[in-house]
C-alpha positions in Angstrom: 20.4 -6.6 -28.3 19.3 -9.6 -26.2 15.8 -10.2 -25.0 14.4 -12.9 -22.7 13.0 -15.7 -25.1 9.8 -15.9 -23.0 9.4 -12.2 -23.0 9.9 -12.1 -26.8 7.2 -14.8 -27.2 4.8 -12.8 -25.0 5.6 -9.6 -27.0 4.3 -11.1 -30.2 0.9 -10.8 -28.7 1.7 -7.3 -27.5 3.0 -6.0 -30.8 4.1 -2.3 -30.9 1.5 -1.5 -33.5 -1.3 -3.0 -31.4 -0.1 -1.1 -28.3 0.0 2.1 -30.4 -3.6 1.5 -31.4 -4.5 1.1 -27.7 -2.7 4.3 -26.9 -4.4 6.2 -29.8 -6.4 8.2 -27.2 -3.2 9.6 -25.6 -2.7 13.4 -25.9 0.3 12.9 -28.1 -1.6 10.7 -30.6 -4.5 13.1 -30.7 -2.3 16.1 -31.4 -0.3 14.2 -34.0 -3.6 13.6 -35.9 -4.3 17.3 -35.9 -0.8 18.2 -37.0 -0.9 15.7 -40.0 -3.7 17.8 -41.5 -1.6 21.0 -41.5 0.5 22.2 -44.5 4.0 23.6 -44.5 5.1 26.2 -47.0 8.5 24.7 -47.9 8.9 27.3 -50.7 9.2 30.0 -48.1 12.0 28.1 -46.2 13.9 27.8 -49.5 13.5 31.5 -50.4 14.7 32.6 -47.0 17.7 30.2 -47.4 16.8 28.3 -44.3 17.0 25.0 -46.2 19.1 24.0 -49.1 17.8 23.3 -52.7 18.7 19.6 -52.2 16.7 19.3 -48.9 13.8 21.3 -50.5 13.6 19.0 -53.4 13.5 15.9 -51.2 11.0 17.1 -48.6 8.5 18.4 -51.3 8.6 15.0 -53.0 8.3 13.2 -49.7 5.6 15.3 -48.2 2.8 13.6 -50.1 -0.1 11.3 -49.3 1.0 8.9 -52.0 2.6 5.9 -50.1 4.0 4.3 -53.3 5.7 7.6 -54.3 7.3 7.9 -50.8 8.4 4.2 -50.9 10.1 4.7 -54.2 11.8 7.9 -53.0 13.1 6.1 -49.9 14.5 3.2 -51.9 16.2 5.4 -54.6 17.7 8.0 -52.3 17.6 6.6 -48.7 20.6 8.5 -47.4 19.2 11.8 -48.6 16.1 11.0 -46.6 18.1 10.8 -43.3 20.2 13.8 -44.3 17.2 16.0 -45.1 15.3 15.1 -41.9 18.4 15.6 -39.7 19.1 19.0 -41.4 15.5 20.1 -41.0 15.4 19.1 -37.3 18.7 20.9 -36.7 17.9 24.2 -38.6 14.1 24.8 -38.4 13.2 26.8 -35.3 9.5 27.3 -35.7 7.6 25.0 -33.3 4.7 24.3 -35.7 7.0 23.2 -38.5 9.1 21.1 -36.1 6.0 19.4 -34.9 5.1 18.5 -38.5 8.6 17.2 -39.4 8.6 15.0 -36.3 5.2 13.5 -37.2 6.6 12.8 -40.8 9.6 11.0 -39.3 7.5 9.0 -36.8 5.0 7.9 -39.4 7.9 6.9 -41.8 9.5 4.6 -39.3 6.2 3.3 -38.0 5.3 2.2 -41.5 8.5 0.1 -41.7 10.7 -0.2 -38.7 13.8 -1.2 -40.7 13.9 2.5 -41.8 15.5 3.4 -38.5 18.7 2.1 -40.1 18.7 5.0 -42.6 19.7 7.3 -39.8 22.5 5.0 -38.6 23.8 4.5 -42.1 23.9 8.2 -42.7 25.5 9.0 -39.3 28.2 6.3 -39.8 29.1 7.4 -43.3 29.5 11.0 -42.1 31.1 10.1 -38.8 28.3 11.9 -36.9 26.2 11.0 -33.9 22.8 9.7 -34.8 21.4 10.9 -31.5 22.7 14.5 -31.2 20.0 16.2 -33.3 17.2 14.3 -31.5 18.6 14.7 -27.9 19.0 18.4 -28.5 15.2 18.6 -29.2 14.5 17.2 -25.7 15.5 20.6 -24.4 12.8 22.5 -26.2 9.9 24.0 -24.3 7.0 22.6 -26.4 5.7 19.4 -24.9 4.6 17.9 -28.2 8.1 18.4 -29.7 9.9 16.8 -26.8 7.6 13.8 -26.4 7.3 13.1 -30.1 11.1 13.3 -30.3 11.3 10.9 -27.3 9.0 8.5 -29.1 11.3 8.5 -32.2 14.4 8.0 -30.0 12.8 5.0 -28.4 12.0 3.4 -31.7 15.5 4.0 -33.2 17.1 2.7 -29.9 14.9 -0.5 -29.9 14.5 -1.3 -33.6 18.0 -0.6 -34.9 20.8 -3.2 -35.0 23.1 -0.7 -33.2 22.4 -0.1 -29.5 22.2 3.4 -28.0 25.6 4.4 -26.6 26.2 4.7 -22.9 26.3 8.5 -22.4 23.4 9.2 -24.8 21.4 6.4 -23.2 22.0 7.8 -19.7 20.9 11.3 -20.9 17.7 9.9 -22.5 16.7 7.7 -19.6 17.3 10.5 -17.1 15.1 12.7 -19.2 12.3 10.0 -19.2 12.7 9.6 -15.4 12.4 13.4 -14.9 9.3 13.5 -17.1 7.6 10.8 -14.9 8.3 12.9 -11.8 6.9 16.1 -13.4 3.6 17.2 -11.7 0.5 17.0 -13.9 2.4 15.9 -17.0 -0.2 15.6 -19.7 2.2 13.4 -21.8 2.8 10.9 -19.0 1.3 8.1 -21.1 3.7 8.8 -23.9 6.7 8.8 -21.5 5.5 5.5 -20.0 5.1 4.1 -23.6 8.8 4.9 -24.4 9.9 3.1 -21.2 7.7 0.1 -22.0 9.7 -0.2 -25.3 13.2 0.5 -23.8 13.0 -1.8 -20.8 12.5 -4.9 -22.9 16.3 -4.7 -23.8 18.6 -6.0 -21.1 21.4 -3.4 -21.4 18.8 -0.6 -21.2 17.3 -2.1 -18.1 20.5 -1.9 -16.1 21.1 1.7 -17.4 17.6 2.6 -16.2 18.3 1.1 -12.7 21.5 3.1 -12.5 19.6 6.4 -12.9 17.3 5.4 -10.0 14.6 4.4 -12.3 12.9 1.7 -10.2 12.5 4.1 -7.2 10.9 6.7 -9.6 8.4 4.2 -11.0 7.4 3.1 -7.5 7.2 6.7 -6.3 4.7 7.6 -9.1 2.7 4.4 -8.5 2.5 5.3 -4.8 0.7 8.5 -5.7 -2.6 9.0 -7.5 -2.4 8.0 -11.2 -5.1 6.8 -13.5 -5.4 3.1 -14.3 -3.8 3.4 -17.8 -0.6 4.9 -16.3 -0.7 2.4 -13.5 -0.8 -0.4 -16.0 2.0 1.1 -18.1 4.3 1.6 -15.2 3.7 -1.8 -13.7 4.3 -3.2 -17.2 7.8 -1.5 -17.0 8.4 -3.3 -13.6 7.3 -6.6 -15.2 9.7 -6.4 -18.1 12.5 -5.5 -15.6 11.8 -8.7 -13.6 12.7 -10.9 -16.6 16.3 -10.3 -15.7 17.1 -12.7 -12.8 19.4 -10.3 -11.1 16.9 -7.4 -11.2 14.1 -9.8 -10.0 16.3 -10.6 -7.0 16.9 -6.9 -6.1 13.4 -5.6 -6.9 11.8 -5.9 -3.4 14.6 -3.9 -1.9 12.7 -1.0 -3.4 9.5 -2.1 -1.6 7.8 -3.2 -4.9 5.7 -6.0 -3.2 4.0 -3.8 -0.6 3.2 -1.1 -3.2 1.8 -3.5 -5.8 -0.1 -5.4 -3.1 -1.9 -2.1 -2.1 -2.7 -1.4 -5.8 -4.0 -5.0 -6.2 -6.4 -4.7 -3.3 -7.9 -1.5 -4.9 -7.8 -2.6 -8.5 -11.0 -2.8 -10.5 -9.4 -3.1 -14.0 -8.5 -6.6 -15.1 -5.4 -5.4 -17.1 -3.9 -3.9 -13.9 -4.7 -7.0 -11.9 -3.2 -9.2 -14.6 0.1 -7.3 -14.8 0.6 -7.2 -11.0 0.1 -10.9 -10.8 2.6 -11.4 -13.7 5.2 -9.3 -11.7 4.6 -11.3 -8.6 5.0 -14.6 -10.5 8.3 -13.3 -12.0 9.5 -12.3 -8.5 9.1 -16.0 -7.5 10.2 -17.7 -10.7 13.1 -15.6 -12.0 15.5 -15.3 -9.1 18.3 -17.9 -9.2 18.7 -17.7 -5.4 15.9 -19.8 -3.9 16.2 -17.9 -0.6 15.2 -14.7 -2.3 12.2 -16.3 -3.9 11.2 -17.6 -0.4 11.6 -14.0 1.0 9.4 -12.7 -1.8 6.7 -15.2 -1.0 6.8 -14.3 2.7 6.6 -10.6 1.8 3.5 -11.3 -0.3 1.9 -13.2 2.6 2.6 -10.4 5.0 1.1 -7.9 2.5 -2.2 -9.9 2.5 -1.8 -11.1 -1.1 -3.2 -14.5 -0.2 -6.5 -12.8 0.8 -6.6 -11.0 -2.5 -5.9 -14.2 -4.4 -8.8 -15.9 -2.6 -11.1 -13.1 -3.8 -9.7 -13.3 -7.3 -10.3 -17.1 -7.4 -14.1 -16.4 -7.3 -14.0 -14.1 -10.3 -14.3 -15.0 -13.9 -11.5 -13.6 -16.1 -11.4 -13.2 -19.9 -7.7 -13.9 -19.9 -6.7 -17.5 -19.0 -3.3 -16.4 -17.9 -4.8 -14.5 -15.0 -6.4 -17.7 -13.6 -3.2 -19.6 -14.1 -1.2 -16.9 -12.2 -3.7 -16.9 -9.4 -3.4 -20.7 -9.0 0.4 -20.6 -9.2 0.7 -17.8 -6.6 -1.8 -19.3 -4.3 0.1 -22.7 -4.2 3.5 -21.0 -3.7 2.3 -18.6 -1.0 0.5 -21.4 0.9 3.6 -23.6 0.7 5.8 -20.7 2.1 3.4 -20.2 5.0 3.9 -23.9 6.1 7.7 -23.6 5.9 7.8 -20.2 7.6 10.0 -19.8 10.7 9.3 -16.9 13.0 12.7 -15.4 12.2 11.9 -15.5 8.4 8.7 -13.8 9.1 10.3 -11.1 11.3 13.1 -10.4 8.8 10.6 -10.0 5.9 8.5 -7.6 8.0 11.5 -5.5 8.9 12.7 -5.4 5.3 9.2 -4.3 4.2 9.4 -1.3 6.5 5.8 -2.0 7.6 6.2 -2.9 11.2 3.1 -3.8 13.3 2.5 -5.6 16.6 2.6 -9.1 15.0 3.3 -12.2 17.1 7.0 -12.2 16.2 7.6 -9.2 18.5 6.8 -11.2 21.6 9.5 -11.9 24.3 9.8 -15.6 23.4 11.0 -14.6 19.9 13.7 -12.3 21.4 15.0 -15.0 23.8 15.6 -17.3 20.8 16.5 -14.9 18.0 18.2 -11.7 19.4 21.6 -12.8 18.4 20.5 -13.5 14.8 20.1 -9.7 14.3 23.9 -9.6 14.2 23.9 -11.6 10.9 24.9 -10.0 7.5 26.7 -7.1 9.3 23.7 -6.2 11.5 21.4 -5.8 8.4 18.1 -5.9 10.3 19.3 -3.7 13.1 20.5 -1.1 10.5 17.0 -1.2 8.9 15.3 -0.7 12.3 17.6 2.3 13.0 17.0 3.7 9.6 13.2 3.4 10.2 13.6 5.3 13.5 15.3 8.1 11.5 13.0 8.3 8.5 9.6 6.9 9.3 6.6 9.2 10.0 4.3 6.4 11.1 3.8 6.3 14.9 3.2 2.5 14.8 6.5 1.8 12.9 8.4 4.0 15.4 6.8 2.3 18.4 7.5 -1.2 17.2 11.1 -0.3 16.1 11.8 1.2 19.5 10.4 -1.9 21.3 12.5 -4.2 19.1 15.7 -2.3 19.7 15.0 -2.5 23.5 14.4 -6.2 23.3 17.6 -6.8 21.3 19.6 -4.9 24.0 17.8 -6.9 26.7 18.5 -10.3 25.2 21.9 -9.9 23.6 24.8 -9.2 26.1 26.7 -6.7 23.9 23.5 -5.2 22.5 23.9 -1.9 24.1 27.3 -1.4 22.6 26.2 -2.4 19.1 23.2 0.0 19.2 25.4 2.8 20.3 27.9 2.1 17.5 25.1 2.1 14.9 23.7 5.4 16.1 20.5 3.9 17.5 20.7 5.2 21.1 20.6 8.8 20.1 17.6 8.3 17.7 15.6 6.4 20.4 16.3 9.3 22.9 15.0 11.8 20.4 11.7 10.0 20.3 11.2 10.7 24.0 9.9 14.1 22.8 7.6 12.7 20.0 4.1 14.0 19.7 2.5 10.5 19.8 2.2 9.1 23.4 2.7 5.5 22.3 6.0 6.4 20.6 7.1 8.2 23.7 6.2 5.3 25.9 8.0 2.7 23.8 11.0 5.0 23.4 11.1 5.4 27.2 11.1 1.6 27.8 13.9 1.2 25.2 16.0 3.9 26.8 15.6 2.2 30.2 16.8 -1.0 28.7 19.7 0.8 27.1 20.7 2.3 30.5 20.8 -1.1 32.3 24.5 -2.2 32.3 24.1 -5.9 33.1 20.9 -7.8 32.4 22.2 -11.0 33.9 23.2 -9.2 37.2 19.8 -7.5 37.3 18.0 -10.9 36.8 19.9 -12.4 39.7 19.1 -9.5 41.9 15.4 -9.6 41.1 15.3 -13.3 41.7 17.3 -12.9 45.0 15.0 -10.1 46.2 12.0 -12.2 45.3 13.2 -15.3 47.3 14.4 -13.3 50.3 10.9 -11.9 50.6 9.6 -15.5 51.2 9.5 -16.5 54.9 12.0 -19.2 55.8 13.9 -19.0 52.5 17.5 -18.4 53.4 19.3 -19.2 50.1 18.7 -19.3 46.3 20.4 -20.5 43.2 22.3 -17.8 41.4 20.8 -18.6 38.0 18.9 -15.8 36.3 
């Protein structure tokens, strides 16, 4: 399962064991510590014929504090280990016992990650799915059971030689995504931790994107989450951007504006560091230079240069932060110098954050109106989409103005806007509660109603000249 070489190198300093130590304060880890101190009466399960003699013999021998005894047992009867654990997970129904079994499994593979292969070897030999027993547990009601199971699945999926199959992978990543969206999920750190592991592997990245994963990450980050969860979810975005194709597509999800907002509010160095690392990848990783340029412009428009200037004055423990600040400052300043007004306008529209910036002035429209037809009217479609979906009066006002100016300066503009469904949306805004929106919508509608701007221009010029005494004729130029 391929990993970016640079990412692999960085990960050696972010080893799973170290990250697990950092996450030891999570709800899952705290509860696991309590569960380890409990005791299961395996004899009662044998007597009630809920487990076989074979499984009873193994689990009693395995359930000991003696590491060397466990190690010997695993080497001498490794397939029995996988068989017993899978049998127990499939047949034990009591939550408390299931919790204990899952902690045993997690501790076993955490001690030696090659032990994940025991489950694959057993499943292959018996022509069974290694994932079935675990994925079934994700449907349980108990939060500890589902999240400890999820943690084990992530370890098997990332540490084994055999990758997770497509349908199982889709099911698991959808489950993780839904857990992120759950209101007040006390296990959200554990969910994010699983994603931090999974998204280092390229095949898993694309599967996550296909279940609308990026939108979900950004939706959660746009809300109120603590800095630890912020860091973990931005870490997920960071590992996604190591794939050049995903780095190119990332800002279509508005990642730059959202992370720029978090950067301006961030007081934790680890959150600042990971945002800067994402921004650097968004410039370095895309193979299309034009996309890197667009990302730079988007960062400039989101006031990232201002934040970088503030960060330059701070002292950081991590040298990488200072290096990233320097890199980003140079790239963004360079992009400002090369910036054309149309580049600036296109980036602003794509960000969805319209404001009364200089590019909305009439000189811009005289020179650039026709360029809005490029890429199958991409920018016009975005403006019309904003009219339909935005709740921000400023965005609605500016979008209405821009559509009116496009119609005014492009001869077939009225026809294009009607075809794209823009005229109806502008007319609906005539009844908007905000007076500025109503005003701009009214102006846009007036421009849409004029049939021939060139004829109107000639008429205005003629009327103006006729009004001057002694002026009997005038050129017909508008």
